N, C-alpha and C positions, 0 to 999 in steps of 0.2 A: 538454441536455448536448451539448457538441461531439462530433463523430463519433469522433475518436481517444480521447477520454475514455470515451465510451459503449462502444466496442469493448473497451477495456481493462477497464472496469467489469464488463461481461458475462463476459469471459474469467476474471477473478478470482472473480466470483461462482460461476461454473461449477465451479471447483476448491475451493470452500468457503471462500474468503478472506472475512473479515468486513468488507465494504465498507459505506460510509455515503454515501448520496446527498447532494450539496450540500457547500458549504464552511461554515466557521464563521459567515460573514456572509450565509448563504443564497445564495451564488453557485450558480446553476443549471448553470453550465458545467463544474463539477468534482465530485470526490468525495474522500472520506477513507477511511482504513483503520484499523480498531481495532487497537491494540497490546495490548489487554487480554483478547482472546478467544483464548487459546492452549490451549484445553482438549484438543483432539485433535491439533492441528498447531501448532507454534511458528511463528506468522506474523511476529511482531515483538517485540523485547525491547529497551527503551530502555537497560537496564543492562548489556546484553551488551557485553563488552569486546573479544573477539578473534573474528574470523570462524571459521566451522567449516563442516561439510558442509551445514548447514541455513541458517545466518544469515551475512550479510556482516559486515564490520568495524563497520558502523553499526547492526547488530541487525535487519536487514530480510531476510526469507526470500528466497533466491535465485530461487524461482519467481515471486515478486512482481516482482523486478527484471527477469527475462526478459520477462514480459508487458508491463510498463510500457515497457521499452526498445524493444520491437517497435513501440509506438505513439507513440514520441517523448516519453515521459513519464518522470518519476522521482519517488521518494518521499523526503520529508524530515520529520523530527520537528516537529510543531506544538507538542506538549507530551509529557510522558512516557507518555501513553496513546493518542495519535492521530498517524498519519502523514498529512500533506497530500500530495496528488498534484499535481505541477506539470509544465508543459511544459519540455522541455530548451531 
């Protein structure tokens, strides 16, 4: 995994975010975030319509965005259950 991805992955994992190593096509340089593991913290919600104190307008937790932005990354929906992490 590339350095910026690894740093972000570790920071997200540390706060309990449900991260998944690798991409859908086994890309080793990236990772994904589950949008289906919202048991104790709402990390991501595909059907979320309006931003609030926890999620932005796209249904991504603000804490995820802060960490990804710090490392030159962002999250976008791969499908209704998974966020892909990409470089800006």
